[in-house]
Each structure stands twice: as structure tokens, then as C-alpha cells.
N, C-alpha and C positions, 0 to 999 in steps of 0.2 A: 503495499499498500505506501511506505515511507517515497520506491522506484515511484511512480506510475503520478504524488501528488510533486515531485520533484520536475520528471517530465511540462509535467503539466505547466508547473509556475517559471519553468523554461519556456517552452513556448509562447504561454501570455505574454512575458517580457518580447521576446526575438520581434511578437506582434504589435506591439505599442510603438517596438522599432519603426515597423515601419517594413522586415522580414516576415515572410513565406519559409513555411515550414512545408518541406519539398522532401523527395528520395529521386538522386540524379543515375544514377549510367556510366558507364566508363567512361565513356566521351564529355560529358557531365549536362548531356539531353535529360529533361526535365519527363522522370516516367512516371512520379502520381505526387499531387499536393493535398497537406491536409487541411485537409477544413471541416471544421467542426462552428453548430454559434455562438459556443463561450468565446470561440479564438472572434469570429468575423466579432463581434457585441464587444471584444479588446481594440479592433480596430477603427472600426467605426468610432470609436469618444477622442481617435488622433489625426486627425489634416496629414490624413496622404497625397502620394500623389497623381495631377489627373490631370485630364488634356481634353481641352474647347475644341472641340473642330465646329469650324463655316462651311455653311454648306453653298453650290451656287439652287436656283430652281432648276436648272437641267439635270445636279447631282439627282435631287431630290423626286426629281417626273420620274429617272433613272431611275432608285432602289424601288418610288410606286410600285415600275412593271415589277420590278425583278419581287417584290413583294408577293403582289399580284399576285404571280403566275401561277401553274401545277409545282410541284415541288419534286424535283424526279427521286428515286426511291434513294435511298444512302444503299454505296458502295459493300462490300463484302469484307475492303479494307479498310473503310471508314468500325462499322461494326463491328470491327473484332478488338480499335483502335478502344471503344466508348466503349467495353464488354467491357474490359483491365482495370476500369478509372470504379 
């Protein structure tokens, strides 16, 4: 129990710093990210980096068309990748 509490305490401190808790492969690519309601609540208490985008009317129209089209079925590769989460 003490180990679990110590790990959670460490994870909370890392999220407060704006860091994510992830699992990496040998090349440094993210395999999984640890997301829990408790950790995300802590992260919301702090100003995390964000990006603001300005869209042109043509970009909004293009996005609207794309979003309203019938969506293709997911590829087997995507299904495998999502099932690993």
C-alpha cells in the first residue's frame, strides 16, 4: 500500500509540473499514457500550455464538409493500435 501511495504522490507532482506519465519504447516513442480522473483534475488546476488557432472561412467550410461526410471504416492497423490502449 505504501508503494502505491508513493507512486500516486509522484504522479500527482509530475502532473502539477505539466508532465505526462507515459510508457516509452526503445526508440523513445510513447506506447501508453497514464490518464486517471485524479491526475487530470490536478492538471486542470494549473496553467498548462495551450495553442490558439485562427481559421479562415475557407478552412472552416472545408472542415465542415469533411466532418459531415460519411466516415470510412477504420483500417485494421488503426483497430490494432487502438485496442492496445
